[in-house]
C-alpha positions as CSV (number, residue, x, y, z in Angstrom):
1,M,0.6,1.5,38.5
2,L,4.3,0.9,38.6
3,P,6.6,1.9,35.8
4,D,8.0,-0.7,33.3
5,E,11.4,-0.6,34.8
6,I,10.2,-2.1,38.1
7,L,7.8,-4.7,36.8
8,Y,8.4,-7.0,33.9
9,R,6.6,-9.9,32.2
10,Y,8.7,-13.1,32.3
11,G,7.5,-16.2,30.4
12,N,4.1,-17.4,31.5
13,F,4.3,-15.5,34.8
14,D,2.5,-12.2,34.9
15,W,4.5,-9.5,36.4
16,V,7.9,-10.2,38.2
17,S,9.7,-7.4,39.9
18,L,13.1,-6.6,38.5
19,L,15.4,-7.9,41.3
20,G,18.3,-5.8,40.0
21,I,17.3,-2.9,42.1
22,W,18.0,-5.2,45.1
23,E,21.0,-6.7,43.3
24,A,19.5,-10.2,43.3
25,V,20.5,-13.1,41.1
26,G,18.8,-13.6,37.7
27,Y,18.5,-9.9,37.0
28,A,20.8,-10.2,34.0
29,S,18.6,-12.8,32.2
30,L,15.7,-10.5,32.6
31,L,17.7,-7.6,31.1
32,V,18.6,-9.9,28.1
33,L,14.9,-10.7,27.6
34,R,14.0,-7.0,27.8
35,Q,16.7,-6.2,25.2
36,R,15.4,-8.9,22.9
37,W,11.9,-7.7,23.3
38,L,13.0,-4.1,22.5
39,Q,14.8,-5.3,19.4
40,E,11.8,-7.2,18.3
41,E,9.6,-4.1,18.8
42,D,12.1,-2.1,16.7
43,S,12.1,-4.7,14.0
44,R,8.3,-4.8,14.0
45,D,8.2,-1.0,13.6
46,V,10.7,-1.2,10.7
47,Q,8.7,-4.0,9.1
48,C,5.5,-1.9,9.4
49,L,7.2,1.0,7.8
50,E,8.6,-1.2,5.0
51,S,5.2,-2.8,4.4
52,D,3.6,0.7,4.3
53,S,6.1,1.9,1.7
54,R,5.5,-1.3,-0.3
55,D,1.8,-0.8,-0.1
56,K,2.1,2.8,-1.3
57,E,4.4,1.7,-4.2
58,I,2.0,-1.0,-5.2
59,S,-0.9,1.4,-5.0
60,S,0.8,4.0,-7.1
61,R,1.7,1.3,-9.7
62,L,-2.0,0.2,-9.8
63,D,-3.1,3.8,-10.2
64,M,-0.7,4.3,-13.1
65,D,-1.9,1.0,-14.7
66,V,-5.6,2.2,-14.3
67,Q,-4.7,5.5,-15.8
68,K,-3.0,3.8,-18.8
69,L,-6.0,1.6,-19.3
70,E,-8.4,4.5,-19.2
71,T,-6.2,6.5,-21.6
72,E,-6.1,3.6,-24.0
73,K,-9.8,3.1,-23.8
74,L,-10.4,6.8,-24.5
75,R,-8.0,6.7,-27.5
76,K,-9.8,3.7,-28.9
77,G,-13.1,5.5,-28.5
78,K,-11.7,8.6,-30.1
79,N,-10.4,6.6,-33.1
80,K,-13.8,4.8,-33.4
81,T,-15.6,8.2,-33.3
82,K,-13.3,9.6,-36.0
83,G,-14.0,6.6,-38.2
84,D,-17.7,6.9,-37.7
85,L,-17.5,10.6,-38.5
86,D,-15.6,9.9,-41.7
87,S,-18.1,7.3,-42.7
88,L,-21.0,9.7,-42.1
89,K,-19.2,12.4,-44.2
90,I,-18.9,9.9,-47.1
91,D,-22.5,8.8,-46.8
92,Y,-23.6,12.5,-46.7
93,K,-21.6,13.3,-49.9
94,R,-23.1,10.3,-51.7
95,L,-26.6,11.3,-50.6
96,R,-26.0,14.9,-51.7
97,C,-24.7,13.7,-55.1
98,S,-27.7,11.4,-55.6
99,V,-30.1,14.3,-54.7
100,K,-28.4,16.6,-57.3
101,A,-28.5,13.9,-59.9
102,A,-32.2,13.3,-59.3
């Protein structure tokens, strides 16, 4: 296997030797293509990192929203339970008063 500096993919052709080592014509265009490819690779890496950070941010926002909903649900349940307890206390007092009166 030859290193990437010697062999290079050019268009639809498989591997073309870089003729610059023999100072042949057309080497500069291959270098330009290589530089573009490297820039695209760098931009893809940056895009991947940006999308990862966006995904993490969205995930953390969703987690916060879920926690808020769960907290709200628990508060509603707690308030309903308090209301039921108060209602039971009132019913118990009425029943106790009616037993004393009887």
